[in-house]
All heavy atoms as a GROMACS GRO file, in nm:
protein
  616
    1MET      N    1  11.084   6.175   9.981
    1MET     CA    2  11.139   6.247   9.867
    1MET      C    3  11.042   6.362   9.834
    1MET      O    4  10.922   6.340   9.822
    1MET     CB    5  11.154   6.150   9.750
    1MET     CG    6  11.216   6.211   9.627
    1MET     SD    7  11.235   6.092   9.489
    1MET     CE    8  11.395   6.026   9.528
    2THR      N    9  11.096   6.480   9.816
    2THR     CA   10  11.013   6.595   9.783
    2THR      C   11  10.981   6.596   9.633
    2THR      O   12  11.045   6.526   9.554
    2THR     CB   13  11.085   6.727   9.818
    2THR    OG1   14  11.197   6.742   9.731
    2THR    CG2   15  11.129   6.730   9.964
    3VAL      N   16  10.883   6.677   9.596
    3VAL     CA   17  10.848   6.691   9.454
    3VAL      C   18  10.970   6.740   9.376
    3VAL      O   19  10.998   6.689   9.267
    3VAL     CB   20  10.727   6.787   9.438
    3VAL    CG1   21  10.709   6.826   9.293
    3VAL    CG2   22  10.602   6.723   9.493
    4GLU      N   23  11.043   6.834   9.431
    4GLU     CA   24  11.161   6.886   9.362
    4GLU      C   25  11.265   6.777   9.340
    4GLU      O   26  11.326   6.768   9.233
    4GLU     CB   27  11.224   7.003   9.441
    4GLU     CG   28  11.138   7.126   9.445
    4GLU     CD   29  11.023   7.119   9.546
    4GLU    OE1   30  11.027   7.035   9.639
    4GLU    OE2   31  10.927   7.195   9.529
    5GLU      N   32  11.286   6.691   9.441
    5GLU     CA   33  11.381   6.581   9.427
    5GLU      C   34  11.333   6.481   9.322
    5GLU      O   35  11.414   6.429   9.244
    5GLU     CB   36  11.400   6.511   9.562
    5GLU     CG   37  11.475   6.594   9.662
    5GLU     CD   38  11.473   6.535   9.802
    5GLU    OE1   39  11.375   6.467   9.839
    5GLU    OE2   40  11.571   6.559   9.876
    6MET      N   41  11.204   6.455   9.322
    6MET     CA   42  11.150   6.363   9.221
    6MET      C   43  11.171   6.419   9.081
    6MET      O   44  11.209   6.347   8.989
    6MET     CB   45  11.000   6.340   9.245
    6MET     CG   46  10.970   6.250   9.361
    6MET     SD   47  10.793   6.219   9.374
    6MET     CE   48  10.756   6.313   9.521
    7LEU      N   49  11.147   6.548   9.064
    7LEU     CA   50  11.160   6.609   8.932
    7LEU      C   51  11.304   6.609   8.883
    7LEU      O   52  11.328   6.605   8.762
    7LEU     CB   53  11.102   6.751   8.934
    7LEU     CG   54  10.950   6.756   8.946
    7LEU    CD1   55  10.902   6.899   8.965
    7LEU    CD2   56  10.884   6.692   8.825
    8GLU      N   57  11.400   6.610   8.974
    8GLU     CA   58  11.540   6.602   8.935
    8GLU      C   59  11.571   6.473   8.860
    8GLU      O   60  11.662   6.470   8.777
    8GLU     CB   61  11.630   6.614   9.058
    8GLU     CG   62  11.638   6.755   9.113
    8GLU     CD   63  11.726   6.764   9.237
    8GLU    OE1   64  11.816   6.678   9.253
    8GLU    OE2   65  11.704   6.856   9.316
    9LEU      N   66  11.496   6.368   8.887
    9LEU     CA   67  11.517   6.240   8.818
    9LEU      C   68  11.498   6.253   8.667
    9LEU      O   69  11.549   6.173   8.590
    9LEU     CB   70  11.420   6.134   8.872
    9LEU     CG   71  11.430   6.098   9.019
    9LEU    CD1   72  11.312   6.011   9.060
    9LEU    CD2   73  11.562   6.029   9.048
   10TYR      N   74  11.422   6.352   8.624
   10TYR     CA   75  11.385   6.368   8.483
   10TYR      C   76  11.451   6.490   8.418
   10TYR      O   77  11.410   6.530   8.310
   10TYR     CB   78  11.232   6.381   8.472
   10TYR     CG   79  11.160   6.273   8.547
   10TYR    CD1   80  11.109   6.297   8.674
   10TYR    CD2   81  11.148   6.145   8.494
   10TYR    CE1   82  11.045   6.196   8.746
   10TYR    CE2   83  11.085   6.044   8.566
   10TYR     CZ   84  11.034   6.070   8.691
   10TYR     OH   85  10.972   5.972   8.762
   11SER      N   86  11.553   6.543   8.481
   11SER     CA   87  11.613   6.669   8.435
   11SER      C   88  11.668   6.663   8.292
   11SER      O   89  11.671   6.764   8.225
   11SER     CB   90  11.723   6.714   8.531
   11SER     OG   91  11.826   6.619   8.538
   12GLY      N   92  11.707   6.548   8.243
   12GLY     CA   93  11.762   6.538   8.109
   12GLY      C   94  11.660   6.506   8.001
   12GLY      O   95  11.695   6.493   7.884
   13PHE      N   96  11.534   6.496   8.037
   13PHE     CA   97  11.430   6.462   7.940
   13PHE      C   98  11.400   6.580   7.848
   13PHE      O   99  11.420   6.694   7.883
   13PHE     CB  100  11.302   6.421   8.013
   13PHE     CG  101  11.306   6.283   8.072
   13PHE    CD1  102  11.418   6.233   8.137
   13PHE    CD2  103  11.197   6.201   8.064
   13PHE    CE1  104  11.421   6.107   8.191
   13PHE    CE2  105  11.198   6.073   8.119
   13PHE     CZ  106  11.310   6.026   8.181
   14ALA      N  107  11.346   6.547   7.732
   14ALA     CA  108  11.302   6.652   7.638
   14ALA      C  109  11.197   6.739   7.708
   14ALA      O  110  11.120   6.690   7.791
   14ALA     CB  111  11.241   6.588   7.514
   15PRO      N  112  11.195   6.868   7.676
   15PRO     CA  113  11.105   6.961   7.746
   15PRO      C  114  10.957   6.919   7.746
   15PRO      O  115  10.890   6.931   7.848
   15PRO     CB  116  11.124   7.093   7.671
   15PRO     CG  117  11.260   7.084   7.613
   15PRO     CD  118  11.281   6.938   7.581
   16GLU      N  119  10.909   6.866   7.635
   16GLU     CA  120  10.768   6.826   7.629
   16GLU      C  121  10.740   6.708   7.722
   16GLU      O  122  10.638   6.704   7.791
   16GLU     CB  123  10.728   6.788   7.485
   16GLU     CG  124  10.744   6.899   7.384
   16GLU     CD  125  10.888   6.913   7.331
   16GLU    OE1  126  10.970   6.820   7.350
   16GLU    OE2  127  10.917   7.017   7.272
   17LYS      N  128  10.831   6.609   7.722
   17LYS     CA  129  10.816   6.492   7.808
   17LYS      C  130  10.828   6.534   7.954
   17LYS      O  131  10.751   6.491   8.040
   17LYS     CB  132  10.921   6.388   7.774
   17LYS     CG  133  10.913   6.261   7.854
   17LYS     CD  134  10.800   6.174   7.810
   17LYS     CE  135  10.827   6.125   7.670
   17LYS     NZ  136  10.714   6.070   7.603
   18TYR      N  137  10.925   6.620   7.983
   18TYR     CA  138  10.944   6.667   8.120
   18TYR      C  139  10.819   6.740   8.170
   18TYR      O  140  10.778   6.720   8.285
   18TYR     CB  141  11.066   6.760   8.128
   18TYR     CG  142  11.091   6.813   8.267
   18TYR    CD1  143  11.162   6.738   8.360
   18TYR    CD2  144  11.042   6.936   8.306
   18TYR    CE1  145  11.185   6.785   8.488
   18TYR    CE2  146  11.063   6.985   8.434
   18TYR     CZ  147  11.135   6.909   8.524
   18TYR     OH  148  11.155   6.956   8.651
   19ALA      N  149  10.757   6.819   8.086
   19ALA     CA  150  10.637   6.894   8.126
   19ALA      C  151  10.524   6.799   8.164
   19ALA      O  152  10.453   6.822   8.263
   19ALA     CB  153  10.593   6.988   8.014
   20LEU      N  154  10.505   6.691   8.087
   20LEU     CA  155  10.401   6.594   8.120
   20LEU      C  156  10.432   6.522   8.251
   20LEU      O  157  10.344   6.506   8.336
   20LEU     CB  158  10.387   6.491   8.009
   20LEU     CG  159  10.304   6.529   7.889
   20LEU    CD1  160  10.306   6.417   7.786
   20LEU    CD2  161  10.161   6.561   7.930
   21ILE      N  162  10.555   6.478   8.264
   21ILE     CA  163  10.593   6.407   8.386
   21ILE      C  164  10.586   6.501   8.506
   21ILE      O  165  10.543   6.461   8.614
   21ILE     CB  166  10.733   6.344   8.370
   21ILE    CG1  167  10.725   6.230   8.267
   21ILE    CG2  168  10.785   6.293   8.503
   21ILE    CD1  169  10.857   6.169   8.229
   22ARG      N  170  10.621   6.625   8.486
   22ARG     CA  171  10.611   6.724   8.594
   22ARG      C  172  10.466   6.736   8.642
   22ARG      O  173  10.440   6.737   8.762
   22ARG     CB  174  10.663   6.859   8.544
   22ARG     CG  175  10.663   6.967   8.649
   22ARG     CD  176  10.724   7.097   8.591
   22ARG     NE  177  10.734   7.198   8.693
   22ARG     CZ  178  10.633   7.277   8.732
   22ARG    NH1  179  10.515   7.266   8.673
   22ARG    NH2  180  10.650   7.366   8.827
   23ARG      N  181  10.374   6.742   8.548
   23ARG     CA  182  10.231   6.747   8.584
   23ARG      C  183  10.193   6.625   8.667
   23ARG      O  184  10.122   6.636   8.767
   23ARG     CB  185  10.143   6.753   8.460
   23ARG     CG  186  10.138   6.888   8.394
   23ARG     CD  187  10.047   6.891   8.272
   23ARG     NE  188   9.913   6.841   8.301
   23ARG     CZ  189   9.830   6.795   8.208
   23ARG    NH1  190   9.865   6.793   8.082
   23ARG    NH2  191   9.710   6.751   8.241
   24TYR      N  192  10.239   6.507   8.624
   24TYR     CA  193  10.208   6.383   8.696
   24TYR      C  194  10.265   6.387   8.838
   24TYR      O  195  10.195   6.357   8.934
   24TYR     CB  196  10.264   6.264   8.619
   24TYR     CG  197  10.231   6.130   8.681
   24TYR    CD1  198  10.117   6.061   8.643
   24TYR    CD2  199  10.313   6.074   8.778
   24TYR    CE1  200  10.084   5.939   8.700
   24TYR    CE2  201  10.282   5.952   8.837
   24TYR     CZ  202  10.167   5.885   8.797
   24TYR     OH  203  10.136   5.764   8.855
   25VAL      N  204  10.391   6.424   8.850
   25VAL     CA  205  10.458   6.428   8.981
   25VAL      C  206  10.389   6.527   9.074
   25VAL      O  207  10.363   6.497   9.191
   25VAL     CB  208  10.608   6.461   8.964
   25VAL    CG1  209  10.672   6.493   9.098
   25VAL    CG2  210  10.681   6.346   8.895
   26ILE      N  211  10.355   6.644   9.023
   26ILE     CA  212  10.288   6.744   9.105
   26ILE      C  213  10.148   6.696   9.145
   26ILE      O  214  10.106   6.711   9.260
   26ILE     CB  215  10.283   6.879   9.032
   26ILE    CG1  216  10.424   6.939   9.028
   26ILE    CG2  217  10.186   6.976   9.100
   26ILE    CD1  218  10.438   7.060   8.939
   27GLN      N  219  10.076   6.636   9.052
   27GLN     CA  220   9.939   6.591   9.079
   27GLN      C  221   9.935   6.477   9.180
   27GLN      O  222   9.851   6.475   9.270
   27GLN     CB  223   9.871   6.550   8.950
   27GLN     CG  224   9.725   6.514   8.966
   27GLN     CD  225   9.654   6.505   8.832
   27GLN    OE1  226   9.693   6.569   8.735
   27GLN    NE2  227   9.550   6.425   8.826
   28PHE      N  228  10.025   6.380   9.167
   28PHE     CA  229  10.018   6.259   9.248
   28PHE      C  230  10.124   6.252   9.358
   28PHE      O  231  10.121   6.158   9.439
   28PHE     CB  232  10.026   6.135   9.160
   28PHE     CG  233   9.912   6.125   9.063
   28PHE    CD1  234   9.933   6.139   8.928
   28PHE    CD2  235   9.782   6.106   9.108
   28PHE    CE1  236   9.828   6.131   8.838
   28PHE    CE2  237   9.676   6.098   9.019
   28PHE     CZ  238   9.699   6.111   8.884
   29LYS      N  239  10.216   6.345   9.359
   29LYS     CA  240  10.322   6.349   9.462
   29LYS      C  241  10.403   6.220   9.465
   29LYS      O  242  10.444   6.171   9.569
   29LYS     CB  243  10.264   6.376   9.602
   29LYS     CG  244  10.172   6.494   9.612
   29LYS     CD  245  10.246   6.624   9.589
   29LYS     CE  246  10.160   6.744   9.617
   29LYS     NZ  247  10.090   6.798   9.504
   30GLU      N  248  10.425   6.164   9.347
   30GLU     CA  249  10.508   6.046   9.332
   30GLU      C  250  10.571   6.049   9.194
   30GLU      O  251  10.516   6.108   9.102
   30GLU     CB  252  10.431   5.917   9.354
   30GLU     CG  253  10.334   5.882   9.245
   30GLU     CD  254  10.271   5.746   9.267
   30GLU    OE1  255  10.248   5.707   9.381
   30GLU    OE2  256  10.246   5.678   9.167
   31PRO      N  257  10.686   5.984   9.177
   31PRO     CA  258  10.751   5.985   9.046
   31PRO      C  259  10.679   5.897   8.945
   31PRO      O  260  10.610   5.801   8.983
   31PRO     CB  261  10.892   5.932   9.074
   31PRO     CG  262  10.881   5.858   9.202
   31PRO     CD  263  10.766   5.916   9.279
   32TRP      N  264  10.695   5.931   8.818
   32TRP     CA  265  10.650   5.844   8.710
   32TRP      C  266  10.750   5.730   8.704
   32TRP      O  267  10.869   5.747   8.731
   32TRP     CB  268  10.648   5.921   8.579
   32TRP     CG  269  10.606   5.836   8.463
   32TRP    CD1  270  10.687   5.777   8.371
   32TRP    CD2  271  10.472   5.797   8.430
   32TRP    NE1  272  10.612   5.705   8.282
   32TRP    CE2  273  10.479   5.716   8.316
   32TRP    CE3  274  10.348   5.824   8.484
   32TRP    CZ2  275  10.367   5.661   8.256
   32TRP    CZ3  276  10.236   5.769   8.424
   32TRP    CH2  277  10.246   5.688   8.311
   33ALA      N  278  10.704   5.612   8.668
   33ALA     CA  279  10.790   5.495   8.662
   33ALA      C  280  10.909   5.520   8.569
   33ALA      O  281  10.890   5.554   8.452
   33ALA     CB  282  10.711   5.375   8.614
   34LEU      N  283  11.030   5.506   8.621
   34LEU     CA  284  11.149   5.524   8.538
   34LEU      C  285  11.172   5.405   8.448
   34LEU      O  286  11.233   5.417   8.342
   34LEU     CB  287  11.272   5.548   8.626
   34LEU     CG  288  11.275   5.684   8.694
   34LEU    CD1  289  11.389   5.690   8.796
   34LEU    CD2  290  11.290   5.796   8.593
   35ARG      N  291  11.123   5.288   8.487
   35ARG     CA  292  11.128   5.170   8.400
   35ARG      C  293  10.989   5.152   8.342
   35ARG      O  294  10.889   5.166   8.410
   35ARG     CB  295  11.167   5.045   8.479
   35ARG     CG  296  11.308   5.052   8.531
   35ARG     CD  297  11.347   4.925   8.601
   35ARG     NE  298  11.259   4.904   8.716
   35ARG     CZ  299  11.239   4.788   8.774
   35ARG    NH1  300  11.296   4.680   8.729
   35ARG    NH2  301  11.159   4.778   8.878
   36GLY      N  302  10.985   5.124   8.216
   36GLY     CA  303  10.856   5.107   8.151
   36GLY      C  304  10.827   5.221   8.055
   36GLY      O  305  10.911   5.306   8.031
   37PRO      N  306  10.708   5.222   7.999
   37PRO     CA  307  10.675   5.320   7.895
   37PRO      C  308  10.673   5.463   7.947
   37PRO      O  309  10.624   5.491   8.055
   37PRO     CB  310  10.536   5.280   7.850
   37PRO     CG  311  10.501   5.155   7.920
   37PRO     CD  312  10.600   5.131   8.027
   38MET      N  313  10.731   5.549   7.868
   38MET     CA  314  10.728   5.692   7.896
   38MET      C  315  10.643   5.759   7.787
   38MET      O  316  10.668   5.872   7.748
   38MET     CB  317  10.869   5.751   7.892
   38MET     CG  318  10.958   5.702   8.000
   38MET     SD  319  10.941   5.808   8.141
   38MET     CE  320  11.061   5.734   8.249
   39ASN      N  321  10.543   5.689   7.740
   39ASN     CA  322  10.461   5.737   7.630
   39ASN      C  323  10.368   5.848   7.677
   39ASN      O  324  10.300   5.834   7.778
   39ASN     CB  325  10.382   5.620   7.572
   39ASN     CG  326  10.310   5.659   7.447
   39ASN    OD1  327  10.209   5.728   7.455
   39ASN    ND2  328  10.361   5.618   7.333
   40ASP      N  329  10.363   5.956   7.599
   40ASP     CA  330  10.277   6.070   7.632
   40ASP      C  331  10.132   6.028   7.649
   40ASP      O  332  10.063   6.076   7.739
   40ASP     CB  333  10.286   6.178   7.525
   40ASP     CG  334  10.423   6.240   7.514
   40ASP    OD1  335  10.512   6.207   7.594
   40ASP    OD2  336  10.442   6.323   7.422
   41GLU      N  337  10.086   5.938   7.563
   41GLU     CA  338   9.947   5.893   7.568
   41GLU      C  339   9.915   5.830   7.704
   41GLU      O  340   9.809   5.855   7.763
   41GLU     CB  341   9.922   5.792   7.456
   41GLU     CG  342   9.782   5.738   7.453
   41GLU     CD  343   9.764   5.632   7.345
   41GLU    OE1  344   9.856   5.551   7.321
   41GLU    OE2  345   9.654   5.632   7.285
   42LEU      N  346  10.006   5.750   7.756
   42LEU     CA  347   9.986   5.683   7.884
   42LEU      C  348   9.988   5.783   8.000
   42LEU      O  349   9.903   5.777   8.089
   42LEU     CB  350  10.092   5.574   7.903
   42LEU     CG  351  10.086   5.493   8.031
   42LEU    CD1  352   9.951   5.423   8.045
   42LEU    CD2  353  10.199   5.391   8.032
   43ILE      N  354  10.080   5.875   7.997
   43ILE     CA  355  10.088   5.978   8.102
   43ILE      C  356   9.962   6.062   8.101
   43ILE      O  357   9.901   6.086   8.206
   43ILE     CB  358  10.214   6.065   8.083
   43ILE    CG1  359  10.341   5.980   8.093
   43ILE    CG2  360  10.217   6.176   8.189
   43ILE    CD1  361  10.468   6.050   8.048
   44LEU      N  362   9.920   6.107   7.984
   44LEU     CA  363   9.799   6.188   7.973
   44LEU      C  364   9.675   6.110   8.018
   44LEU      O  365   9.584   6.167   8.080
   44LEU     CB  366   9.780   6.238   7.831
   44LEU     CG  367   9.868   6.355   7.791
   44LEU    CD1  368   9.860   6.378   7.640
   44LEU    CD2  369   9.830   6.480   7.868
   45HIS      N  370   9.671   5.983   7.989
   45HIS     CA  371   9.560   5.899   8.030
   45HIS      C  372   9.547   5.902   8.183
   45HIS      O  373   9.437   5.919   8.236
   45HIS     CB  374   9.582   5.757   7.978
   45HIS     CG  375   9.473   5.660   8.011
   45HIS    ND1  376   9.348   5.667   7.954
   45HIS    CD2  377   9.472   5.553   8.094
   45HIS    CE1  378   9.274   5.569   8.001
   45HIS    NE2  379   9.346   5.498   8.086
   46CYS      N  380   9.657   5.884   8.252
   46CYS     CA  381   9.656   5.888   8.398
   46CYS      C  382   9.612   6.026   8.448
   46CYS      O  383   9.530   6.035   8.540
   46CYS     CB  384   9.794   5.855   8.454
   46CYS     SG  385   9.842   5.684   8.431
   47LEU      N  386   9.665   6.130   8.388
   47LEU     CA  387   9.628   6.265   8.429
   47LEU      C  388   9.481   6.292   8.404
   47LEU      O  389   9.412   6.347   8.491
   47LEU     CB  390   9.715   6.368   8.356
   47LEU     CG  391   9.862   6.371   8.394
   47LEU    CD1  392   9.941   6.456   8.296
   47LEU    CD2  393   9.881   6.421   8.537
   48ASP      N  394   9.432   6.253   8.288
   48ASP     CA  395   9.291   6.276   8.255
   48ASP      C  396   9.196   6.202   8.349
   48ASP      O  397   9.090   6.252   8.384
   48ASP     CB  398   9.262   6.236   8.110
   48ASP     CG  399   9.326   6.328   8.008
   48ASP    OD1  400   9.368   6.440   8.046
   48ASP    OD2  401   9.336   6.288   7.892
   49LEU      N  402   9.235   6.080   8.388
   49LEU     CA  403   9.152   6.001   8.478
   49LEU      C  404   9.175   6.035   8.625
   49LEU      O  405   9.105   5.985   8.712
   49LEU     CB  406   9.179   5.851   8.458
   49LEU     CG  407   9.136   5.790   8.326
   49LEU    CD1  408   9.175   5.643   8.322
   49LEU    CD2  409   8.986   5.805   8.307
   50ASN      N  410   9.278   6.119   8.649
   50ASN     CA  411   9.318   6.151   8.786
   50ASN      C  412   9.346   6.022   8.864
   50ASN      O  413   9.302   6.003   8.977
   50ASN     CB  414   9.212   6.236   8.857
   50ASN     CG  415   9.265   6.298   8.985
   50ASN    OD1  416   9.384   6.328   8.996
   50ASN    ND2  417   9.179   6.317   9.082
   51THR      N  418   9.421   5.932   8.797
   51THR     CA  419   9.452   5.802   8.854
   51THR      C  420   9.601   5.772   8.835
   51THR      O  421   9.654   5.783   8.725
   51THR     CB  422   9.370   5.691   8.783
   51THR    OG1  423   9.233   5.725   8.795
   51THR    CG2  424   9.394   5.555   8.843
   52ARG      N  425   9.665   5.734   8.944
   52ARG     CA  426   9.807   5.697   8.937
   52ARG      C  427   9.824   5.575   8.847
   52ARG      O  428   9.733   5.492   8.837
   52ARG     CB  429   9.860   5.662   9.076
   52ARG     CG  430   9.854   5.772   9.175
   52ARG     CD  431   9.892   5.730   9.318
   52ARG     NE  432   9.867   5.590   9.346
   52ARG     CZ  433   9.962   5.504   9.390
   52ARG    NH1  434  10.085   5.542   9.411
   52ARG    NH2  435   9.931   5.378   9.415
   53LEU      N  436   9.939   5.563   8.786
   53LEU     CA  437   9.969   5.448   8.701
   53LEU      C  438   9.948   5.318   8.777
   53LEU      O  439   9.888   5.224   8.726
   53LEU     CB  440  10.112   5.457   8.647
   53LEU     CG  441  10.160   5.344   8.558
   53LEU    CD1  442  10.075   5.335   8.432
   53LEU    CD2  443  10.306   5.363   8.523
   54ASP      N  444   9.994   5.313   8.902
   54ASP     CA  445   9.978   5.193   8.984
   54ASP      C  446   9.833   5.156   9.009
   54ASP      O  447   9.803   5.042   9.042
   54ASP     CB  448  10.047   5.211   9.119
   54ASP     CG  449  10.198   5.216   9.108
   54ASP    OD1  450  10.252   5.172   9.004
   54ASP    OD2  451  10.262   5.262   9.203
   55ASP      N  452   9.743   5.253   9.000
   55ASP     CA  453   9.603   5.228   9.032
   55ASP      C  454   9.514   5.198   8.912
   55ASP      O  455   9.395   5.171   8.929
   55ASP     CB  456   9.545   5.348   9.109
   55ASP     CG  457   9.611   5.367   9.244
   55ASP    OD1  458   9.661   5.267   9.300
   55ASP    OD2  459   9.613   5.481   9.294
   56LEU      N  460   9.570   5.204   8.793
   56LEU     CA  461   9.490   5.167   8.676
   56LEU      C  462   9.458   5.018   8.683
   56LEU      O  463   9.544   4.937   8.716
   56LEU     CB  464   9.565   5.197   8.546
   56LEU     CG  465   9.585   5.344   8.510
   56LEU    CD1  466   9.672   5.354   8.385
   56LEU    CD2  467   9.453   5.415   8.489
   57PRO      N  468   9.335   4.981   8.651
   57PRO     CA  469   9.300   4.838   8.655
   57PRO      C  470   9.371   4.760   8.544
   57PRO      O  471   9.408   4.815   8.441
   57PRO     CB  472   9.148   4.838   8.633
   57PRO     CG  473   9.114   4.970   8.577
   57PRO     CD  474   9.222   5.066   8.615
   58ARG      N  475   9.387   4.633   8.567
   58ARG     CA  476   9.456   4.546   8.471
   58ARG      C  477   9.389   4.545   8.334
   58ARG      O  478   9.453   4.520   8.234
   58ARG     CB  479   9.465   4.404   8.524
   58ARG     CG  480   9.556   4.390   8.643
   58ARG     CD  481   9.557   4.249   8.697
   58ARG     NE  482   9.653   4.158   8.639
   58ARG     CZ  483   9.784   4.164   8.653
   58ARG    NH1  484   9.838   4.260   8.719
   58ARG    NH2  485   9.862   4.073   8.599
   59ASP      N  486   9.259   4.571   8.330
   59ASP     CA  487   9.189   4.568   8.202
   59ASP      C  488   9.174   4.708   8.140
   59ASP      O  489   9.105   4.724   8.040
   59ASP     CB  490   9.052   4.502   8.217
   59ASP     CG  491   8.959   4.577   8.311
   59ASP    OD1  492   9.005   4.667   8.384
   59ASP    OD2  493   8.839   4.544   8.312
   60ASP      N  494   9.242   4.807   8.197
   60ASP     CA  495   9.241   4.941   8.140
   60ASP      C  496   9.303   4.934   8.000
   60ASP      O  497   9.404   4.864   7.979
   60ASP     CB  498   9.321   5.036   8.229
   60ASP     CG  499   9.319   5.176   8.177
   60ASP    OD1  500   9.401   5.207   8.086
   60ASP    OD2  501   9.238   5.257   8.224
   61PRO      N  502   9.247   5.004   7.902
   61PRO     CA  503   9.299   4.997   7.765
   61PRO      C  504   9.447   5.034   7.754
   61PRO      O  505   9.518   4.976   7.673
   61PRO     CB  506   9.212   5.096   7.687
   61PRO     CG  507   9.096   5.127   7.772
   61PRO     CD  508   9.128   5.089   7.912
   62MET      N  509   9.493   5.127   7.834
   62MET     CA  510   9.634   5.167   7.826
   62MET      C  511   9.725   5.063   7.891
   62MET      O  512   9.836   5.042   7.843
   62MET     CB  513   9.656   5.303   7.893
   62MET     CG  514   9.592   5.418   7.821
   62MET     SD  515   9.658   5.438   7.654
   62MET     CE  516   9.507   5.466   7.565
   63ILE      N  517   9.678   4.998   7.995
   63ILE     CA  518   9.758   4.888   8.055
   63ILE      C  519   9.767   4.775   7.954
   63ILE      O  520   9.874   4.717   7.933
   63ILE     CB  521   9.695   4.840   8.187
   63ILE    CG1  522   9.703   4.949   8.295
   63ILE    CG2  523   9.761   4.710   8.235
   63ILE    CD1  524   9.843   4.988   8.337
   64LEU      N  525   9.658   4.743   7.889
   64LEU     CA  526   9.660   4.637   7.788
   64LEU      C  527   9.751   4.673   7.671
   64LEU      O  528   9.823   4.589   7.619
   64LEU     CB  529   9.518   4.609   7.738
   64LEU     CG  530   9.423   4.552   7.843
   64LEU    CD1  531   9.281   4.547   7.789
   64LEU    CD2  532   9.469   4.415   7.891
   65LYS      N  533   9.749   4.800   7.633
   65LYS     CA  534   9.830   4.843   7.519
   65LYS      C  535   9.979   4.846   7.552
   65LYS      O  536  10.061   4.797   7.474
   65LYS     CB  537   9.785   4.983   7.475
   65LYS     CG  538   9.862   5.038   7.358
   65LYS     CD  539   9.807   5.171   7.313
   65LYS     CE  540   9.882   5.225   7.193
   65LYS     NZ  541   9.824   5.352   7.146
   66TYR      N  542  10.015   4.902   7.666
   66TYR     CA  543  10.157   4.922   7.696
   66TYR      C  544  10.220   4.815   7.783
   66TYR      O  545  10.342   4.803   7.788
   66TYR     CB  546  10.177   5.059   7.762
   66TYR     CG  547  10.153   5.171   7.662
   66TYR    CD1  548  10.036   5.245   7.665
   66TYR    CD2  549  10.245   5.199   7.563
   66TYR    CE1  550  10.012   5.345   7.573
   66TYR    CE2  551  10.223   5.297   7.470
   66TYR     CZ  552  10.107   5.372   7.476
   66TYR     OH  553  10.083   5.469   7.383
   67PHE      N  554  10.139   4.737   7.853
   67PHE     CA  555  10.193   4.635   7.941
   67PHE      C  556  10.139   4.496   7.910
   67PHE      O  557  10.163   4.402   7.984
   67PHE     CB  558  10.160   4.667   8.088
   67PHE     CG  559  10.223   4.792   8.139
   67PHE    CD1  560  10.151   4.911   8.141
   67PHE    CD2  561  10.353   4.793   8.184
   67PHE    CE1  562  10.208   5.027   8.189
   67PHE    CE2  563  10.411   4.910   8.232
   67PHE     CZ  564  10.337   5.027   8.234
   68ASP      N  565  10.060   4.481   7.805
   68ASP     CA  566   9.996   4.353   7.774
   68ASP      C  567   9.919   4.300   7.894
   68ASP      O  568   9.917   4.180   7.919
   68ASP     CB  569  10.098   4.249   7.726
   68ASP     CG  570  10.159   4.286   7.592
   68ASP    OD1  571  10.090   4.348   7.510
   68ASP    OD2  572  10.278   4.254   7.571
   69GLY      N  573   9.862   4.391   7.974
   69GLY     CA  574   9.783   4.353   8.090
   69GLY      C  575   9.865   4.317   8.212
   69GLY      O  576   9.811   4.286   8.316
   70GLU      N  577   9.996   4.322   8.200
   70GLU     CA  578  10.083   4.288   8.312
   70GLU      C  579  10.153   4.411   8.365
   70GLU      O  580  10.190   4.500   8.288
   70GLU     CB  581  10.189   4.185   8.269
   70GLU     CG  582  10.131   4.053   8.224
   70GLU     CD  583  10.057   3.980   8.335
   70GLU    OE1  584  10.100   3.987   8.452
   70GLU    OE2  585   9.955   3.918   8.305
   71ARG      N  586  10.173   4.417   8.492
   71ARG     CA  587  10.245   4.529   8.555
   71ARG      C  588  10.396   4.503   8.545
   71ARG      O  589  10.440   4.389   8.551
   71ARG     CB  590  10.208   4.540   8.702
   71ARG     CG  591  10.062   4.559   8.726
   71ARG     CD  592  10.030   4.703   8.731
   71ARG     NE  593   9.889   4.717   8.765
   71ARG     CZ  594   9.820   4.822   8.735
   71ARG    NH1  595   9.873   4.921   8.672
   71ARG    NH2  596   9.694   4.832   8.770
   72LEU      N  597  10.470   4.610   8.531
   72LEU     CA  598  10.617   4.598   8.531
   72LEU      C  599  10.673   4.621   8.670
   72LEU      O  600  10.792   4.616   8.689
   72LEU     CB  601  10.678   4.701   8.435
   72LEU     CG  602  10.648   4.682   8.288
   72LEU    CD1  603  10.715   4.791   8.206
   72LEU    CD2  604  10.695   4.546   8.241
   73TYR      N  605  10.587   4.647   8.766
   73TYR     CA  606  10.633   4.682   8.900
   73TYR      C  607  10.560   4.598   9.002
   73TYR      O  608  10.465   4.533   8.972
   73TYR     CB  609  10.612   4.830   8.928
   73TYR     CG  610  10.487   4.882   8.864
   73TYR    CD1  611  10.365   4.873   8.929
   73TYR    CD2  612  10.488   4.935   8.734
   73TYR    CE1  613  10.250   4.916   8.869
   73TYR    CE2  614  10.372   4.979   8.676
   73TYR     CZ  615  10.253   4.969   8.743
   73TYR     OH  616  10.139   5.013   8.684
   0.00000   0.00000   0.00000
C-alpha cells in the first residue's frame, strides 16, 4: 500500500486530525491504527519519540493511559 493509499483511509477526518495522521503515515510509512484511540496526544507522542505505535513499550505512559497497558492489535 502506498502512502497516498494509506492517507485515503482518513479522507473524512477533521483537518487537524488528518494533518497529524498524515505526519505519522509519512514518517513511518504505515497507517495509524483505525481501531483504537485517535487521540492527538498519542499521535504526537509517537511522532515526538520517532517511534511507531506498535513499538511503544507496554509500560510507556501513553500505552498505560490509552490502552491500560494492553495492545488492541
